[in-house]
Backbone bond lengths (Angstrom), bond angles and torsions (degrees), N, CA, C in turn:
res aa  C-N    CA-C-N  psi(-1)  N-CA   C-N-CA  omega(-1)  CA-C   N-CA-C  phi
1 X - - - 1.440 - - 1.534 110.57 -
2 X 1.333 116.49 -45.38 1.466 119.95 -179.60 1.523 110.58 -59.40
3 X 1.320 117.03 -42.17 1.466 120.79 -179.58 1.531 110.39 -65.22
4 X 1.327 117.86 -43.40 1.464 121.32 179.14 1.529 110.50 -61.97
5 X 1.319 116.83 -41.81 1.463 120.46 178.78 1.532 110.96 -67.01
6 X 1.323 116.75 -35.91 1.468 119.99 176.20 1.521 110.16 -61.88
7 X 1.324 116.84 -47.01 1.465 121.19 -179.86 1.533 110.33 -60.13
8 X 1.322 116.41 -36.65 1.466 121.22 178.90 1.530 112.41 -75.37
9 X 1.340 116.82 -5.30 1.458 120.62 179.82 1.515 113.74 81.08
10 X 1.302 116.74 13.25 1.468 122.14 -179.93 1.531 108.88 -97.11
11 X 1.325 115.78 70.80 1.456 121.55 -170.72 1.526 113.90 -65.02
12 X 1.314 117.25 -41.36 1.472 119.33 179.97 1.525 110.89 -63.67
13 X 1.331 117.09 -41.32 1.469 120.81 176.98 1.521 110.45 -66.76
14 X 1.317 116.01 -36.12 1.466 120.28 177.62 1.526 110.63 -63.25
15 X 1.333 116.79 -39.52 1.468 120.61 178.16 1.526 110.06 -64.19
16 X 1.316 117.26 -40.91 1.469 120.11 177.52 1.528 110.92 -62.11
17 X 1.324 116.87 -40.98 1.465 120.17 177.32 1.524 110.58 -65.15
18 X 1.332 116.82 -40.11 1.470 120.66 178.10 1.524 110.70 -64.39
19 X 1.328 117.45 -36.24 1.465 120.71 176.67 1.527 110.29 -58.97
20 X 1.311 115.87 -42.81 1.469 120.28 -179.83 1.527 110.90 -64.45
21 X 1.306 116.78 -42.85 1.470 120.56 178.98 1.527 110.36 -61.28
22 X 1.324 116.99 -40.00 1.468 120.45 -179.87 1.522 112.12 -66.32
23 X 1.321 116.92 -29.89 1.465 119.85 174.83 1.526 110.29 -65.26
24 X 1.326 116.59 -35.11 1.463 121.76 -177.54 1.527 113.26 -80.79
25 X 1.333 116.64 -34.71 1.473 120.26 -175.78 1.529 110.04 -142.64
26 X 1.331 117.40 74.27 1.468 120.27 -175.20 1.530 115.24 -72.69
27 X 1.313 118.57 -10.72 1.463 120.53 -178.24 1.527 113.39 -98.71
28 X 1.311 117.63 7.69 1.459 121.68 -179.26 1.527 109.59 -97.42
29 X 1.344 117.08 113.36 1.468 119.20 -177.18 1.521 113.86 -60.74
30 X 1.321 118.10 -29.38 1.469 120.28 -179.28 1.520 111.67 -60.59
31 X 1.309 117.31 -34.45 1.461 120.32 -179.16 1.524 111.50 -72.70
32 X 1.323 117.12 -40.10 1.468 121.00 175.56 1.526 109.72 -65.22
33 X 1.332 115.11 -39.54 1.460 120.40 178.56 1.529 110.31 -60.30
34 X 1.326 116.37 -48.60 1.469 120.73 -179.23 1.524 110.76 -56.88
35 X 1.328 117.02 -46.76 1.462 118.91 -178.88 1.530 111.07 -68.36
36 X 1.334 117.27 -39.26 1.462 119.77 176.99 1.519 111.75 -61.33
37 X 1.319 116.15 -40.90 1.465 122.02 176.55 1.531 109.96 -60.44
38 X 1.323 116.10 -47.45 1.460 120.67 179.77 1.527 111.59 -61.81
39 X 1.321 116.07 -39.16 1.466 118.90 177.92 1.524 110.78 -62.68
40 X 1.326 118.06 -36.79 1.469 119.42 176.16 1.525 110.87 -64.92
41 X 1.313 116.83 -38.34 1.467 120.14 -178.80 1.523 112.46 -64.05
42 X 1.329 117.74 -25.33 1.470 120.66 177.76 1.534 111.27 -104.14
43 X 1.322 116.71 14.17 1.470 123.30 178.66 1.518 113.80 60.61
44 X 1.323 116.60 35.73 1.462 121.86 173.99 1.525 107.19 -100.18
45 X 1.330 115.78 71.88 1.462 121.93 -171.05 1.526 113.12 -61.97
46 X 1.316 118.18 -40.01 1.464 120.14 -179.54 1.527 110.48 -65.64
47 X 1.318 117.52 -43.65 1.466 120.68 177.17 1.521 110.76 -63.34
48 X 1.324 115.93 -41.02 1.460 120.09 177.90 1.526 110.70 -60.96
49 X 1.315 116.20 -46.04 1.462 120.37 -179.09 1.523 111.34 -59.64
50 X 1.307 117.36 -42.44 1.473 120.52 178.59 1.524 111.07 -61.73
51 X 1.325 116.91 -44.18 1.471 120.14 178.70 1.521 111.32 -65.95
52 X 1.309 116.58 -43.09 1.464 120.75 -177.19 1.528 110.47 -68.12
53 X 1.314 118.14 -35.85 1.468 119.69 175.17 1.525 110.82 -61.79
54 X 1.313 116.79 -34.91 1.474 120.70 175.53 1.528 109.91 -65.90
55 X 1.322 116.85 -41.23 1.474 121.20 176.58 1.523 109.94 -59.37
56 X 1.331 116.22 -45.56 1.468 119.89 -179.17 1.519 111.27 -60.75
57 X 1.315 117.23 -43.75 1.466 120.81 179.51 1.526 110.80 -64.23
58 X 1.321 117.44 -45.88 1.460 120.48 -179.84 1.522 112.04 -68.83
59 X 1.311 117.37 -37.10 1.462 120.90 -178.94 1.523 111.55 -65.53
60 X 1.321 115.63 -39.14 1.471 118.56 179.04 1.523 110.38 -62.40
61 X 1.323 116.73 -43.35 1.460 119.61 -178.23 1.525 111.35 -70.53
62 X 1.337 117.51 -25.86 1.460 121.02 178.84 1.522 112.23 -92.48
63 X 1.338 117.01 -10.73 1.459 120.87 -177.45 1.523 111.66 67.89
64 X 1.320 118.36 35.18 1.454 122.87 -175.71 1.526 110.09 -97.08
65 X 1.329 117.15 98.04 1.460 122.08 -175.73 1.529 113.12 -66.29
66 X 1.335 117.45 -36.30 1.470 120.04 -179.17 1.523 110.37 -59.11
67 X 1.316 116.38 -53.50 1.468 119.38 -179.03 1.520 111.38 -66.19
68 X 1.309 116.87 -34.94 1.463 119.55 -179.01 1.531 111.19 -62.57
69 X 1.332 117.39 -45.89 1.467 119.19 -179.03 1.524 111.43 -70.20
70 X 1.306 117.49 -47.07 1.460 120.71 -179.99 1.526 110.42 -62.16
71 X 1.315 116.40 -41.47 1.464 120.47 178.69 1.523 110.89 -65.93
72 X 1.327 118.07 -39.06 1.466 120.70 177.90 1.529 110.12 -59.99
73 X 1.333 116.59 -42.21 1.462 119.45 178.92 1.521 111.17 -66.50
74 X 1.324 117.31 -45.63 1.465 119.70 -179.92 1.526 111.40 -65.12
75 X 1.323 116.92 -33.86 1.466 119.83 174.45 1.527 109.67 -64.09
76 X 1.328 117.04 -43.65 1.466 120.69 178.33 1.523 110.77 -61.84
77 X 1.320 117.22 -42.44 1.466 120.34 178.61 1.530 111.01 -65.10
78 X 1.316 117.20 -40.48 1.469 120.53 176.70 1.517 110.35 -61.82
79 X 1.321 116.35 -45.00 1.463 120.63 179.03 1.528 111.03 -62.36
80 X 1.325 117.08 -39.83 1.467 120.39 177.41 1.519 109.98 -60.95
81 X 1.323 117.04 -44.25 1.463 120.69 -179.75 1.527 111.89 -65.90
82 X 1.322 116.50 -23.85 1.462 121.61 176.80 1.536 112.11 -90.09
83 X 1.333 116.11 4.72 1.468 123.61 -179.57 1.525 112.36 64.71
84 X 1.303 116.77 30.20 1.469 122.75 177.62 1.534 106.97 -104.64
85 X 1.321 115.22 67.65 1.451 123.20 -167.79 1.524 114.30 -65.21
86 X 1.326 118.03 -41.65 1.469 119.79 179.80 1.523 110.93 -62.63
87 X 1.329 116.66 -41.76 1.462 120.40 178.10 1.529 110.69 -66.00
88 X 1.321 116.81 -38.42 1.464 120.90 178.30 1.521 110.48 -61.75
89 X 1.330 116.26 -44.43 1.469 119.80 178.68 1.527 111.24 -63.21
90 X 1.316 117.11 -40.75 1.467 120.44 178.52 1.529 110.44 -62.80
91 X 1.315 117.00 -39.99 1.463 121.09 179.68 1.528 111.19 -65.66
92 X 1.323 117.35 -29.77 1.467 121.72 179.94 1.525 112.51 -65.18
93 X 1.305 117.58 -19.14 1.464 120.22 178.66 1.525 111.45 -61.61
94 X 1.329 116.90 -20.53 1.464 121.90 -179.12 1.518 112.88 -93.34
95 X 1.336 116.69 11.56 1.462 121.46 -175.83 1.525 108.97 -124.27
96 X 1.345 115.91 136.37 1.470 119.15 -179.98 1.524 110.48 -66.14
97 X 1.315 115.75 156.40 1.465 122.26 -172.77 1.529 113.53 -62.21
98 X 1.321 118.54 -34.52 1.465 120.91 -174.78 1.538 112.84 -94.09
99 X 1.310 117.62 15.72 1.457 121.78 -175.78 1.526 110.71 -68.50
100 X 1.341 116.19 136.47 1.459 121.28 173.18 1.520 109.10 -150.35
101 X 1.324 115.18 155.81 1.464 121.96 -178.18 1.521 107.40 -156.68
102 X 1.318 116.79 163.05 1.456 121.87 177.17 1.521 108.21 -111.83
103 X 1.331 117.64 113.49 1.465 123.19 177.45 1.531 106.85 -125.75
104 X 1.315 115.79 77.81 1.454 120.01 -175.50 1.521 112.22 76.86
105 X 1.313 116.05 -18.71 1.466 124.63 175.70 1.530 106.50 -162.78
106 X 1.330 117.18 158.07 1.474 117.68 178.65 1.526 110.65 -67.33
107 X 1.317 116.09 132.19 1.461 122.31 177.48 1.517 108.82 -130.02
108 X 1.307 115.36 148.81 1.464 120.10 176.53 1.524 108.43 -141.27
109 X 1.314 114.79 163.77 1.463 118.78 176.53 1.525 109.28 -60.64
110 X 1.321 116.31 -41.83 1.461 120.23 -178.86 1.525 111.35 -59.27
111 X 1.335 117.04 -46.72 1.471 119.12 -179.07 1.525 111.41 -68.26
112 X 1.317 117.09 -36.71 1.458 120.17 179.60 1.531 110.82 -65.79
113 X 1.320 116.64 -45.01 1.469 120.96 179.08 1.529 110.06 -63.19
114 X 1.320 117.04 -43.35 1.461 121.12 179.83 1.526 111.24 -61.60
115 X 1.319 116.39 -45.54 1.457 121.28 -179.88 1.532 111.55 -62.80
116 X 1.326 116.64 -44.96 1.465 120.65 -179.52 1.528 111.18 -65.61
117 X 1.327 116.90 -43.15 1.468 120.48 179.73 1.528 110.47 -62.99
118 X 1.320 116.69 -41.74 1.469 120.97 178.56 1.527 110.40 -63.34
119 X 1.313 117.65 -43.15 1.471 121.23 179.74 1.527 110.91 -64.22
120 X 1.322 116.41 -39.74 1.473 119.55 178.61 1.515 110.91 -66.59
121 X 1.336 117.93 -41.34 1.469 120.58 177.28 1.527 110.28 -62.49
122 X 1.321 116.81 -40.59 1.452 121.38 178.51 1.537 110.38 -62.19
123 X 1.313 116.61 -44.63 1.467 121.28 179.08 1.519 111.14 -60.25
124 X 1.334 115.72 -42.17 1.462 120.04 179.51 1.528 111.11 -66.08
125 X 1.332 116.61 -39.02 1.460 121.25 178.71 1.522 110.20 -64.58
126 X 1.324 116.33 -42.92 1.456 120.05 -179.03 1.527 111.66 -68.15
127 X 1.331 117.70 -31.17 1.453 121.50 -179.40 1.525 111.95 -75.64
128 X 1.318 115.95 -24.95 1.476 120.71 -176.79 1.496 113.69 -77.43
């Protein structure tokens, strides 16, 4: 249901459906991933980060590399949106160089790293 609502562009309803799924199966990383993804689509970066951190914890215990890499990238993107650039760059270490995804717009590891590095340089310039 959450996926169908996402496709229909009904993101808030999709999040409500994802909440229900998480009540039924809280130990499944795919469900946390889905809700974290949806939170990014509505620019709820802090909520997304919390969900994605849960995915990372569950993925490590399950040995699930797919979710671990995708979650690492989404965590980095959430951190970037929260202006936590150093943490975002550190999270990128867990993502392959050619990684890209579409989250409301095309994103890649390269663009995320470039954006974070530029923001950090700007912060340093302003502090000086």
